[in-house]
N, C-alpha and C positions, 0 to 999 in steps of 0.2 A: 429405580424402580424397575428395570429392565429383565430381572429375575423375578419378579414378583407374580406368583401364579397363585388362583385358588386352587384349595386343595381338594373342596366337593363340589363336583359341578351344578350347584344351585344358581340358576340365571333369573334375571327377573324377566317377569311376562309382560312387556310393552314396547312402544316404540320411543319413548322419552329417553331422553339422555339422562336426566336429573331432576331431582326432587326439590330442589333448590328453592326454587318460587313457591311452591306447596307449603314447604315448611316455613318459610316467611311469612308466610300469610297466616299460617297456623299459629305461631307463636304470637306476633301481634294482636291476633286475637285473645289469645289466652292472657297475656299480660295485659290487656284493656280490661277483659271482664275481673280477672283478681285485681287489679286496681281497684273497680268499683265495689269490689266486694268487700274488701278492705276500709273502705271510707263509709260503707253503709253499716258493716258491722264487723269488726276486728275478730270477734269470738267466735266465728262459724268455720266450721273446716274449711280449707282450702279447696278449689273447686277439682274436679277428674279431669284428667288429660282428655277424656272423651267427650269432654263437655262442648270443648268447641269444633272438635274436628272428628273426622272418621278417614281412617288410613286407605279403607277401601275406597274413598271418592280421589285421593291423589294419583297421580299420572301413574307412578310404579304400586300397582297395585298387588302386588306378590311374587312370590317366587316359585319355580318349578325345577325340579329334580330332570337332569338332562342325560340319558345315558349315554349316546352316541356325540360327544362334543368332540371339537377341535384345539390344537393348543391355541389359536389365537383365541375361540371363546372365552377360555381360561386365563386370558391376561387381565390384569387389572388396571 
């Protein structure tokens, strides 16, 4: 991965390293809600993904275009 670079300078607006913990919590909530829905009434439509989480409440809450970036910032 030493030659792997971002092609477009959209970088996260955050100080967090990762969203892994937020995603783990969200998926746990979503799976639990789906299991309860299926037990109660399996004929009902599946829940929307927005039902259990909001991406704007996660640690990494968006990306921004950076015009003046260094090569170090574009590394993956």
